[in-house]
BAKOLSE-484801 format. One record per residue: residue number from 1; residue in three letters; z, y, x of N, C-alpha, C in turn. Coordinates in nm, 3 decimals, padded with zeros to 5 digits, always signed. Atoms other than C-alpha are relative to their C-alpha. Layout:
<kevo nr="NUM" rest="Ala" n_Z="Z" n_Y="Y" n_X="X" ca_Z="Z" ca_Y="Y" ca_X="X" c_Z="Z" c_Y="Y" c_X="X"/>
...
! end
This chain:
<kevo nr="1" rest="Met" n_Z="+00.000" n_Y="-00.118" n_X="+00.085" ca_Z="+00.000" ca_Y="+00.000" ca_X="+00.000" c_Z="+00.000" c_Y="+00.124" c_X="+00.089"/>
<kevo nr="2" rest="Asn" n_Z="+00.009" n_Y="-00.127" n_X="-00.071" ca_Z="-00.079" ca_Y="+00.352" ca_X="+00.116" c_Z="+00.140" c_Y="+00.060" c_X="+00.019"/>
<kevo nr="3" rest="Leu" n_Z="-00.133" n_Y="-00.052" n_X="-00.032" ca_Z="+00.223" ca_Y="+00.510" ca_X="+00.288" c_Z="+00.034" c_Y="+00.122" c_X="-00.084"/>
<kevo nr="4" rest="Asp" n_Z="-00.026" n_Y="-00.118" n_X="+00.083" ca_Z="+00.189" ca_Y="+00.841" ca_X="+00.102" c_Z="+00.029" c_Y="-00.042" c_X="-00.145"/>
<kevo nr="5" rest="Leu" n_Z="-00.023" n_Y="+00.049" n_X="+00.136" ca_Z="+00.170" ca_Y="+00.650" ca_X="-00.227" c_Z="+00.140" c_Y="-00.061" c_X="-00.011"/>
<kevo nr="6" rest="Glu" n_Z="-00.136" n_Y="+00.057" n_X="+00.000" ca_Z="+00.486" ca_Y="+00.454" ca_X="-00.139" c_Z="+00.104" c_Y="+00.110" c_X="-00.003"/>
<kevo nr="7" rest="Arg" n_Z="-00.096" n_Y="-00.111" n_X="-00.004" ca_Z="+00.664" ca_Y="+00.780" ca_X="-00.060" c_Z="+00.006" c_Y="+00.074" c_X="-00.133"/>
<kevo nr="8" rest="Leu" n_Z="+00.001" n_Y="-00.068" n_X="+00.130" ca_Z="+00.555" ca_Y="+00.940" ca_X="-00.388" c_Z="+00.071" c_Y="-00.084" c_X="-00.106"/>
<kevo nr="9" rest="Ile" n_Z="-00.072" n_Y="+00.088" n_X="+00.093" ca_Z="+00.681" ca_Y="+00.638" ca_X="-00.581" c_Z="+00.150" c_Y="+00.009" c_X="+00.026"/>
<kevo nr="10" rest="Gly" n_Z="-00.141" n_Y="-00.014" n_X="-00.036" ca_Z="+01.011" ca_Y="+00.662" ca_X="-00.392" c_Z="+00.057" c_Y="+00.132" c_X="-00.046"/>
<kevo nr="11" rest="Leu" n_Z="-00.043" n_Y="-00.132" n_X="+00.045" ca_Z="+01.035" ca_Y="+01.034" ca_X="-00.467" c_Z="+00.019" c_Y="+00.001" c_X="-00.151"/>
<kevo nr="12" rest="His" n_Z="-00.012" n_Y="+00.009" n_X="+00.145" ca_Z="+00.973" ca_Y="+00.965" ca_X="-00.834" c_Z="+00.128" c_Y="-00.076" c_X="-00.039"/>
<kevo nr="13" rest="Asp" n_Z="-00.122" n_Y="+00.076" n_X="+00.027" ca_Z="+01.252" ca_Y="+00.704" ca_X="-00.830" c_Z="+00.125" c_Y="+00.085" c_X="+00.024"/>
<kevo nr="14" rest="Leu" n_Z="-00.114" n_Y="-00.090" n_X="-00.027" ca_Z="+01.491" ca_Y="+00.954" ca_X="-00.670" c_Z="+00.016" c_Y="+00.103" c_X="-00.112"/>
<kevo nr="15" rest="Asp" n_Z="-00.006" n_Y="-00.100" n_X="+00.107" ca_Z="+01.403" ca_Y="+01.216" ca_X="-00.931" c_Z="+00.051" c_Y="-00.059" c_X="-00.131"/>
<kevo nr="16" rest="Val" n_Z="-00.050" n_Y="+00.067" n_X="+00.120" ca_Z="+01.466" ca_Y="+00.966" ca_X="-01.212" c_Z="+00.150" c_Y="-00.023" c_X="+00.011"/>
<kevo nr="17" rest="Met" n_Z="-00.144" n_Y="+00.023" n_X="-00.018" ca_Z="+01.807" ca_Y="+00.877" ca_X="-01.067" c_Z="+00.078" c_Y="+00.131" c_X="-00.014"/>
<kevo nr="18" rest="Ile" n_Z="-00.066" n_Y="-00.130" n_X="+00.011" ca_Z="+01.899" ca_Y="+01.246" ca_X="-01.035" c_Z="+00.003" c_Y="+00.045" c_X="-00.146"/>
<kevo nr="19" rest="Ala" n_Z="+00.006" n_Y="-00.038" n_X="+00.142" ca_Z="+01.785" ca_Y="+01.313" ca_X="-01.393" c_Z="+00.096" c_Y="-00.084" c_X="-00.083"/>
<kevo nr="20" rest="Asp" n_Z="-00.094" n_Y="+00.086" n_X="+00.072" ca_Z="+01.987" ca_Y="+01.015" ca_X="-01.516" c_Z="+00.142" c_Y="+00.050" c_X="+00.014"/>
<kevo nr="21" rest="Leu" n_Z="-00.136" n_Y="-00.048" n_X="-00.023" ca_Z="+02.299" ca_Y="+01.162" ca_X="-01.361" c_Z="+00.026" c_Y="+00.135" c_X="-00.067"/>
<kevo nr="22" rest="Asp" n_Z="-00.016" n_Y="-00.122" n_X="+00.079" ca_Z="+02.239" ca_Y="+01.478" ca_X="-01.566" c_Z="+00.026" c_Y="-00.031" c_X="-00.147"/>
<kevo nr="23" rest="Arg" n_Z="-00.020" n_Y="+00.040" n_X="+00.140" ca_Z="+02.268" ca_Y="+01.281" ca_X="-01.890" c_Z="+00.148" c_Y="-00.024" c_X="-00.028"/>
<kevo nr="24" rest="Lys" n_Z="-00.142" n_Y="+00.010" n_X="+00.034" ca_Z="+02.607" ca_Y="+01.304" ca_X="-02.061" c_Z="+00.044" c_Y="-00.144" c_X="-00.023"/>
<kevo nr="25" rest="Asp" n_Z="-00.039" n_Y="+00.138" n_X="+00.028" ca_Z="+02.609" ca_Y="+00.942" ca_X="-02.180" c_Z="+00.017" c_Y="-00.081" c_X="+00.129"/>
<kevo nr="26" rest="Ile" n_Z="-00.010" n_Y="+00.072" n_X="-00.128" ca_Z="+02.550" ca_Y="+00.812" ca_X="-01.828" c_Z="+00.120" c_Y="+00.052" c_X="+00.080"/>
<kevo nr="27" rest="Leu" n_Z="-00.115" n_Y="-00.057" n_X="-00.070" ca_Z="+02.805" ca_Y="+01.053" ca_X="-01.677" c_Z="+00.130" c_Y="-00.058" c_X="-00.055"/>
<kevo nr="28" rest="Asp" n_Z="-00.122" n_Y="+00.052" n_X="+00.062" ca_Z="+03.069" ca_Y="+00.940" ca_X="-01.927" c_Z="+00.022" c_Y="-00.147" c_X="+00.034"/>
<kevo nr="29" rest="Arg" n_Z="-00.012" n_Y="+00.143" n_X="-00.030" ca_Z="+02.995" ca_Y="+00.571" ca_X="-01.867" c_Z="+00.041" c_Y="-00.023" c_X="+00.145"/>
<kevo nr="30" rest="Glu" n_Z="-00.035" n_Y="+00.017" n_X="-00.142" ca_Z="+03.012" ca_Y="+00.607" ca_X="-01.488" c_Z="+00.143" c_Y="+00.044" c_X="+00.027"/>
<kevo nr="31" rest="Lys" n_Z="-00.139" n_Y="-00.043" n_X="-00.017" ca_Z="+03.339" ca_Y="+00.799" ca_X="-01.510" c_Z="+00.096" c_Y="-00.104" c_X="-00.054"/>
<kevo nr="32" rest="Met" n_Z="-00.084" n_Y="+00.106" n_X="+00.057" ca_Z="+03.482" ca_Y="+00.524" ca_X="-01.734" c_Z="+00.013" c_Y="-00.118" c_X="+00.098"/>
<kevo nr="33" rest="Met" n_Z="-00.002" n_Y="+00.111" n_X="-00.096" ca_Z="+03.393" ca_Y="+00.273" ca_X="-01.461" c_Z="+00.069" c_Y="+00.040" c_X="+00.130"/>
<kevo nr="34" rest="Gly" n_Z="-00.072" n_Y="-00.045" n_X="-00.118" ca_Z="+03.582" ca_Y="+00.482" ca_X="-01.205" c_Z="-00.091" c_Y="+00.050" c_X="+00.112"/>
<kevo nr="35" rest="Leu" n_Z="+00.095" n_Y="-00.049" n_X="-00.101" ca_Z="+03.271" ca_Y="+00.610" ca_X="-01.025" c_Z="+00.002" c_Y="+00.152" c_X="+00.003"/>
<kevo nr="36" rest="Ser" n_Z="+00.008" n_Y="-00.145" n_X="-00.015" ca_Z="+03.200" ca_Y="+00.962" ca_X="-00.907" c_Z="-00.146" c_Y="+00.044" c_X="-00.011"/>
<kevo nr="37" rest="Pro" n_Z="+00.141" n_Y="-00.034" n_X="+00.017" ca_Z="+02.865" ca_Y="+01.063" ca_X="-01.057" c_Z="-00.038" c_Y="+00.136" c_X="+00.061"/>
<kevo nr="38" rest="Glu" n_Z="+00.030" n_Y="-00.131" n_X="-00.060" ca_Z="+02.890" ca_Y="+01.423" ca_X="-00.933" c_Z="-00.030" c_Y="-00.014" c_X="+00.149"/>
<kevo nr="39" rest="Lys" n_Z="+00.022" n_Y="+00.023" n_X="-00.144" ca_Z="+02.920" ca_Y="+01.305" ca_X="-00.573" c_Z="-00.130" c_Y="-00.076" c_X="+00.023"/>
<kevo nr="40" rest="Ala" n_Z="+00.124" n_Y="+00.077" n_X="-00.013" ca_Z="+02.639" ca_Y="+01.054" ca_X="-00.621" c_Z="-00.121" c_Y="+00.090" c_X="-00.020"/>
<kevo nr="41" rest="Arg" n_Z="+00.110" n_Y="-00.092" n_X="+00.024" ca_Z="+02.416" ca_Y="+01.328" ca_X="-00.762" c_Z="-00.024" c_Y="+00.090" c_X="+00.120"/>
<kevo nr="42" rest="Glu" n_Z="+00.012" n_Y="-00.085" n_X="-00.121" ca_Z="+02.487" ca_Y="+01.554" ca_X="-00.463" c_Z="-00.065" c_Y="-00.077" c_X="+00.114"/>
<kevo nr="43" rest="Glu" n_Z="+00.057" n_Y="+00.082" n_X="-00.106" ca_Z="+02.406" ca_Y="+01.269" ca_X="-00.225" c_Z="-00.149" c_Y="-00.027" c_X="-00.024"/>
<kevo nr="44" rest="Leu" n_Z="+00.141" n_Y="+00.024" n_X="+00.033" ca_Z="+02.079" ca_Y="+01.195" ca_X="-00.407" c_Z="-00.083" c_Y="+00.125" c_X="+00.024"/>
<kevo nr="45" rest="Ile" n_Z="+00.073" n_Y="-00.125" n_X="-00.023" ca_Z="+01.977" ca_Y="+01.561" ca_X="-00.392" c_Z="-00.018" c_Y="+00.024" c_X="+00.149"/>
<kevo nr="46" rest="Thr" n_Z="+00.011" n_Y="-00.013" n_X="-00.146" ca_Z="+02.050" ca_Y="+01.569" ca_X="-00.018" c_Z="-00.105" c_Y="-00.097" c_X="+00.053"/>
<kevo nr="47" rest="Leu" n_Z="+00.097" n_Y="+00.100" n_X="-00.041" ca_Z="+01.851" ca_Y="+01.248" ca_X="+00.028" c_Z="-00.141" c_Y="+00.044" c_X="-00.038"/>
<kevo nr="48" rest="Arg" n_Z="+00.131" n_Y="-00.047" n_X="+00.045" ca_Z="+01.563" ca_Y="+01.395" ca_X="-00.174" c_Z="-00.052" c_Y="+00.111" c_X="+00.091"/>
<kevo nr="49" rest="Thr" n_Z="+00.038" n_Y="-00.111" n_X="-00.088" ca_Z="+01.560" ca_Y="+01.709" ca_X="+00.041" c_Z="-00.054" c_Y="-00.052" c_X="+00.132"/>
<kevo nr="50" rest="Glu" n_Z="+00.047" n_Y="+00.059" n_X="-00.125" ca_Z="+01.523" ca_Y="+01.498" ca_X="+00.354" c_Z="-00.128" c_Y="-00.081" c_X="-00.022"/>
<kevo nr="51" rest="Tyr" n_Z="+00.112" n_Y="+00.089" n_X="+00.030" ca_Z="+01.277" ca_Y="+01.258" ca_X="+00.190" c_Z="-00.132" c_Y="+00.077" c_X="-00.013"/>
<kevo nr="52" rest="Val" n_Z="+00.124" n_Y="-00.074" n_X="+00.023" ca_Z="+01.024" ca_Y="+01.526" ca_X="+00.090" c_Z="-00.061" c_Y="+00.053" c_X="+00.129"/>
<kevo nr="53" rest="Lys" n_Z="+00.052" n_Y="-00.047" n_X="-00.129" ca_Z="+00.990" ca_Y="+01.634" ca_X="+00.454" c_Z="-00.105" c_Y="-00.095" c_X="+00.056"/>
<kevo nr="54" rest="Asn" n_Z="+00.093" n_Y="+00.102" n_X="-00.051" ca_Z="+00.794" ca_Y="+01.312" ca_X="+00.516" c_Z="-00.121" c_Y="-00.022" c_X="-00.091"/>
<kevo nr="55" rest="Ile" n_Z="+00.111" n_Y="+00.016" n_X="+00.094" ca_Z="+00.546" ca_Y="+01.358" ca_X="+00.230" c_Z="-00.105" c_Y="+00.106" c_X="+00.030"/>
<kevo nr="56" rest="Asn" n_Z="+00.113" n_Y="-00.089" n_X="-00.021" ca_Z="+00.203" ca_Y="+01.511" ca_X="+00.283" c_Z="+00.008" c_Y="+00.116" c_X="-00.099"/>
<kevo nr="57" rest="Lys" n_Z="-00.015" n_Y="-00.121" n_X="+00.083" ca_Z="+00.213" ca_Y="+01.871" ca_X="+00.149" c_Z="-00.098" c_Y="+00.002" c_X="-00.117"/>
<kevo nr="58" rest="Lys" n_Z="+00.101" n_Y="+00.004" n_X="+00.108" ca_Z="-00.106" ca_Y="+01.820" ca_X="-00.054" c_Z="+00.051" c_Y="-00.084" c_X="-00.116"/>
<kevo nr="59" rest="Trp" n_Z="-00.046" n_Y="+00.090" n_X="+00.105" ca_Z="+00.041" ca_Y="+01.526" ca_X="-00.243" c_Z="+00.132" c_Y="+00.047" c_X="-00.060"/>
<kevo nr="60" rest="Leu" n_Z="-00.128" n_Y="-00.052" n_X="+00.052" ca_Z="+00.384" ca_Y="+01.685" ca_X="-00.273" c_Z="-00.027" c_Y="+00.113" c_X="-00.099"/>
<kevo nr="61" rest="Gly" n_Z="+00.036" n_Y="-00.107" n_X="+00.091" ca_Z="+00.225" ca_Y="+01.992" ca_X="-00.432" c_Z="-00.051" c_Y="-00.052" c_X="-00.134"/>
<kevo nr="62" rest="Leu" n_Z="+00.051" n_Y="+00.061" n_X="+00.122" ca_Z="+00.036" ca_Y="+01.777" ca_X="-00.682" c_Z="+00.114" c_Y="-00.064" c_X="-00.078"/>
<kevo nr="63" rest="Tyr" n_Z="-00.115" n_Y="+00.066" n_X="+00.064" ca_Z="+00.352" ca_Y="+01.575" ca_X="-00.753" c_Z="+00.086" c_Y="+00.103" c_X="-00.074"/>
<kevo nr="64" rest="Asn" n_Z="-00.085" n_Y="-00.102" n_X="+00.062" ca_Z="+00.556" ca_Y="+01.890" ca_X="-00.822" c_Z="-00.068" c_Y="+00.062" c_X="-00.123"/>
<kevo nr="65" rest="Gln" n_Z="+00.075" n_Y="-00.058" n_X="+00.112" ca_Z="+00.284" ca_Y="+02.036" ca_X="-01.046" c_Z="-00.002" c_Y="-00.095" c_X="-00.120"/>
<kevo nr="66" rest="Leu" n_Z="+00.003" n_Y="+00.099" n_X="+00.108" ca_Z="+00.251" ca_Y="+01.714" ca_X="-01.247" c_Z="+00.137" c_Y="-00.022" c_X="-00.062"/>
<kevo nr="67" rest="Thr" n_Z="-00.136" n_Y="+00.019" n_X="+00.050" ca_Z="+00.628" ca_Y="+01.676" ca_X="-01.276" c_Z="+00.037" c_Y="+00.114" c_X="-00.095"/>
<kevo nr="68" rest="Lys" n_Z="-00.029" n_Y="-00.115" n_X="+00.089" ca_Z="+00.659" ca_Y="+02.026" ca_X="-01.424" c_Z="-00.075" c_Y="-00.013" c_X="-00.131"/>
<kevo nr="69" rest="His" n_Z="+00.083" n_Y="+00.007" n_X="+00.120" ca_Z="+00.378" ca_Y="+01.957" ca_X="-01.668" c_Z="+00.035" c_Y="-00.119" c_X="-00.090"/>
<kevo nr="70" rest="Tyr" n_Z="-00.019" n_Y="+00.122" n_X="+00.078" ca_Z="+00.450" ca_Y="+01.599" ca_X="-01.776" c_Z="+00.142" c_Y="-00.057" c_X="+00.005"/>
<kevo nr="71" rest="Gly" n_Z="-00.130" n_Y="+00.064" n_X="-00.017" ca_Z="+00.795" ca_Y="+01.507" ca_X="-01.650" c_Z="-00.008" c_Y="-00.121" c_X="+00.091"/>
<kevo nr="72" rest="Asn" n_Z="+00.020" n_Y="+00.115" n_X="-00.089" ca_Z="+00.662" ca_Y="+01.194" ca_X="-01.482" c_Z="-00.137" c_Y="+00.011" c_X="+00.066"/>
<kevo nr="73" rest="Ala" n_Z="+00.124" n_Y="-00.023" n_X="-00.075" ca_Z="+00.402" ca_Y="+01.243" ca_X="-01.212" c_Z="-00.063" c_Y="-00.129" c_X="+00.049"/>
<kevo nr="74" rest="Val" n_Z="+00.048" n_Y="+00.127" n_X="-00.057" ca_Z="+00.371" ca_Y="+00.883" ca_X="-01.089" c_Z="+00.019" c_Y="-00.108" c_X="-00.105"/>
<kevo nr="75" rest="Val" n_Z="-00.006" n_Y="+00.104" n_X="+00.103" ca_Z="+00.286" ca_Y="+00.604" ca_X="-01.332" c_Z="-00.077" c_Y="-00.123" c_X="+00.045"/>
<kevo nr="76" rest="Pro" n_Z="+00.078" n_Y="+00.119" n_X="-00.031" ca_Z="+00.171" ca_Y="+00.245" ca_X="-01.304" c_Z="-00.124" c_Y="-00.010" c_X="-00.089"/>
<kevo nr="77" rest="Ala" n_Z="+00.118" n_Y="+00.035" n_X="+00.080" ca_Z="-00.172" ca_Y="+00.136" ca_X="-01.422" c_Z="+00.019" c_Y="-00.145" c_X="-00.042"/>
<kevo nr="78" rest="Val" n_Z="-00.021" n_Y="+00.134" n_X="+00.054" ca_Z="-00.140" ca_Y="-00.168" ca_X="-01.647" c_Z="-00.116" c_Y="-00.034" c_X="-00.092"/>
<kevo nr="79" rest="Ser" n_Z="+00.113" n_Y="+00.045" n_X="+00.082" ca_Z="-00.426" ca_Y="-00.366" ca_X="-01.802" c_Z="-00.112" c_Y="+00.103" c_X="-00.002"/>
<kevo nr="80" rest="Cys" n_Z="+00.107" n_Y="-00.098" n_X="-00.018" ca_Z="-00.670" ca_Y="-00.106" ca_X="-01.671" c_Z="+00.020" c_Y="+00.125" c_X="-00.087"/>
<kevo nr="81" rest="Arg" n_Z="-00.034" n_Y="-00.122" n_X="+00.073" ca_Z="-00.489" ca_Y="+00.176" ca_X="-01.853" c_Z="+00.104" c_Y="+00.080" c_X="+00.078"/>
<kevo nr="82" rest="Cys" n_Z="-00.102" n_Y="-00.089" n_X="-00.055" ca_Z="-00.297" ca_Y="+00.476" ca_X="-01.726" c_Z="+00.118" c_Y="-00.004" c_X="-00.097"/>
<kevo nr="83" rest="Thr" n_Z="-00.115" n_Y="+00.007" n_X="+00.091" ca_Z="+00.055" ca_Y="+00.431" ca_X="-01.868" c_Z="+00.056" c_Y="+00.138" c_X="-00.031"/>
<kevo nr="84" rest="Gly" n_Z="-00.041" n_Y="-00.135" n_X="+00.033" ca_Z="+00.099" ca_Y="+00.808" ca_X="-01.869" c_Z="-00.067" c_Y="+00.051" c_X="-00.126"/>
<kevo nr="85" rest="Cys" n_Z="+00.075" n_Y="-00.050" n_X="+00.115" ca_Z="-00.174" ca_Y="+00.886" ca_X="-02.122" c_Z="-00.068" c_Y="-00.111" c_X="-00.080"/>
<kevo nr="86" rest="Leu" n_Z="+00.057" n_Y="+00.120" n_X="+00.065" ca_Z="-00.289" ca_Y="+00.532" ca_X="-02.218" c_Z="-00.151" c_Y="-00.002" c_X="-00.006"/>
<kevo nr="87" rest="Thr" n_Z="+00.145" n_Y="-00.001" n_X="-00.008" ca_Z="-00.649" ca_Y="+00.611" ca_X="-02.134" c_Z="-00.049" c_Y="-00.123" c_X="+00.075"/>
<kevo nr="88" rest="Arg" n_Z="+00.064" n_Y="+00.111" n_X="-00.070" ca_Z="-00.869" ca_Y="+00.319" ca_X="-02.037" c_Z="-00.067" c_Y="+00.056" c_X="+00.124"/>
<kevo nr="89" rest="Leu" n_Z="+00.052" n_Y="-00.047" n_X="-00.128" ca_Z="-00.963" ca_Y="+00.358" ca_X="-01.671" c_Z="-00.137" c_Y="-00.060" c_X="+00.028"/>
<kevo nr="90" rest="Pro" n_Z="+00.132" n_Y="+00.054" n_X="-00.036" ca_Z="-01.311" ca_Y="+00.312" ca_X="-01.524" c_Z="+00.011" c_Y="-00.137" c_X="+00.066"/>
<kevo nr="91" rest="Thr" n_Z="+00.000" n_Y="+00.136" n_X="-00.053" ca_Z="-01.393" ca_Y="-00.049" ca_X="-01.439" c_Z="-00.003" c_Y="-00.001" c_X="+00.152"/>
<kevo nr="92" rest="Ala" n_Z="+00.010" n_Y="-00.004" n_X="-00.146" ca_Z="-01.483" ca_Y="+00.043" ca_X="-01.082" c_Z="+00.137" c_Y="+00.029" c_X="+00.063"/>
<kevo nr="93" rest="Met" n_Z="-00.132" n_Y="-00.033" n_X="-00.051" ca_Z="-01.135" ca_Y="+00.188" ca_X="-01.032" c_Z="+00.094" c_Y="-00.120" c_X="-00.011"/>
<kevo nr="94" rest="Cys" n_Z="-00.090" n_Y="+00.113" n_X="+00.025" ca_Z="-00.959" ca_Y="-00.116" ca_X="-01.178" c_Z="-00.034" c_Y="-00.123" c_X="+00.083"/>
<kevo nr="95" rest="Ser" n_Z="+00.042" n_Y="+00.121" n_X="-00.070" ca_Z="-01.163" ca_Y="-00.379" ca_X="-00.999" c_Z="+00.001" c_Y="+00.014" c_X="+00.152"/>
<kevo nr="96" rest="Asp" n_Z="-00.003" n_Y="-00.023" n_X="-00.145" ca_Z="-01.133" ca_Y="-00.224" ca_X="-00.652" c_Z="+00.120" c_Y="-00.072" c_X="+00.062"/>
<kevo nr="97" rest="Pro" n_Z="-00.111" n_Y="+00.075" n_X="-00.058" ca_Z="-00.925" ca_Y="-00.469" ca_X="-00.444" c_Z="+00.090" c_Y="+00.086" c_X="+00.091"/>
<kevo nr="98" rest="Glu" n_Z="-00.077" n_Y="-00.087" n_X="-00.088" ca_Z="-00.807" ca_Y="-00.182" ca_X="-00.221" c_Z="+00.052" c_Y="+00.124" c_X="-00.073"/>
<kevo nr="99" rest="Arg" n_Z="-00.037" n_Y="-00.117" n_X="+00.080" ca_Z="-00.700" ca_Y="+00.048" ca_X="-00.505" c_Z="+00.137" c_Y="+00.058" c_X="+00.036"/>
<kevo nr="100" rest="Asn" n_Z="-00.131" n_Y="-00.052" n_X="-00.042" ca_Z="-00.341" ca_Y="+00.078" ca_X="-00.374" c_Z="-00.001" c_Y="+00.047" c_X="+00.146"/>
<kevo nr="101" rest="Asp" n_Z="+00.009" n_Y="-00.043" n_X="-00.140" ca_Z="-00.465" ca_Y="+00.158" ca_X="-00.023" c_Z="-00.029" c_Y="+00.150" c_X="+00.012"/>
<kevo nr="102" rest="Arg" n_Z="+00.019" n_Y="-00.146" n_X="+00.002" ca_Z="-00.524" ca_Y="+00.521" ca_X="-00.125" c_Z="+00.067" c_Y="+00.052" c_X="-00.127"/>
<kevo nr="103" rest="Ile" n_Z="-00.060" n_Y="-00.059" n_X="+00.119" ca_Z="-00.383" ca_Y="+00.761" ca_X="-00.380" c_Z="-00.110" c_Y="+00.023" c_X="-00.104"/>
<kevo nr="104" rest="Asn" n_Z="+00.092" n_Y="-00.017" n_X="+00.112" ca_Z="-00.563" ca_Y="+00.747" ca_X="-00.715" c_Z="+00.069" c_Y="+00.084" c_X="-00.107"/>
<kevo nr="105" rest="Thr" n_Z="-00.053" n_Y="-00.076" n_X="+00.113" ca_Z="-00.520" ca_Y="+00.989" ca_X="-01.001" c_Z="-00.079" c_Y="-00.035" c_X="-00.124"/>
<kevo nr="106" rest="Cys" n_Z="+00.066" n_Y="+00.030" n_X="+00.127" ca_Z="-00.600" ca_Y="+00.932" ca_X="-01.365" c_Z="-00.107" c_Y="+00.105" c_X="-00.026"/>
<kevo nr="107" rest="Pro" n_Z="+00.106" n_Y="-00.098" n_X="+00.027" ca_Z="-00.934" ca_Y="+01.092" ca_X="-01.454" c_Z="+00.027" c_Y="+00.085" c_X="-00.124"/>
<kevo nr="108" rest="Thr" n_Z="-00.029" n_Y="-00.075" n_X="+00.122" ca_Z="-00.786" ca_Y="+01.211" ca_X="-01.785" c_Z="+00.121" c_Y="+00.094" c_X="+00.016"/>
<kevo nr="109" rest="Cys" n_Z="-00.122" n_Y="-00.081" n_X="-00.007" ca_Z="-00.429" ca_Y="+01.332" ca_X="-01.719" c_Z="+00.035" c_Y="+00.044" c_X="+00.143"/>
<kevo nr="110" rest="Ser" n_Z="-00.019" n_Y="-00.032" n_X="-00.143" ca_Z="-00.442" ca_Y="+01.354" ca_X="-01.334" c_Z="+00.129" c_Y="-00.052" c_X="+00.060"/>
<kevo nr="111" rest="Arg" n_Z="-00.122" n_Y="+00.057" n_X="-00.059" ca_Z="-00.116" ca_Y="+01.163" ca_X="-01.289" c_Z="-00.036" c_Y="-00.092" c_X="+00.115"/>
<kevo nr="112" rest="Ile" n_Z="+00.017" n_Y="+00.090" n_X="-00.114" ca_Z="-00.077" ca_Y="+00.972" ca_X="-00.965" c_Z="+00.028" c_Y="-00.142" c_X="-00.050"/>
<kevo nr="113" rest="Met" n_Z="-00.014" n_Y="+00.137" n_X="+00.051" ca_Z="-00.127" ca_Y="+00.602" ca_X="-01.036" c_Z="+00.011" c_Y="-00.101" c_X="+00.112"/>
<kevo nr="114" rest="Tyr" n_Z="-00.003" n_Y="+00.116" n_X="-00.089" ca_Z="-00.046" ca_Y="+00.277" ca_X="-00.866" c_Z="-00.013" c_Y="-00.125" c_X="-00.085"/>
<kevo nr="115" rest="Trp" n_Z="+00.015" n_Y="+00.126" n_X="+00.071" ca_Z="-00.121" ca_Y="-00.080" ca_X="-00.961" c_Z="+00.113" c_Y="-00.092" c_X="+00.040"/>
<kevo nr="116" rest="Ala" n_Z="-00.109" n_Y="+00.095" n_X="-00.022" ca_Z="+00.183" ca_Y="-00.303" ca_X="-00.996" c_Z="-00.058" c_Y="-00.139" c_X="-00.027"/>
<kevo nr="117" rest="Glu" n_Z="+00.068" n_Y="+00.130" n_X="+00.015" ca_Z="+00.053" ca_Y="-00.653" ca_X="-00.933" c_Z="+00.097" c_Y="-00.113" c_X="+00.003"/>
! end
């Protein structure tokens, strides 16, 4: 898999974890279990700050723009469909055996896609 693509997927995962720690139901549940969600959130934000330093600026800019617009910038392609907008993808894109060796974007919504195989 393309290294930039792996990093963008990782960044998306970090952003989801940070967003989860902003949810009241999750905060309450973690506090009930004796955890410190505030500290975990701070650590994730610090990790994210360091993590983005290793991402190509072009792709980071696209990621940030898509995140502001859609909320989720990186989505899997499943059954030759973008799971962000559910558009059927071109056959040439789906049948390419090296499709995860570069960053692909959905031709309809422009989200960054990867194929989970």
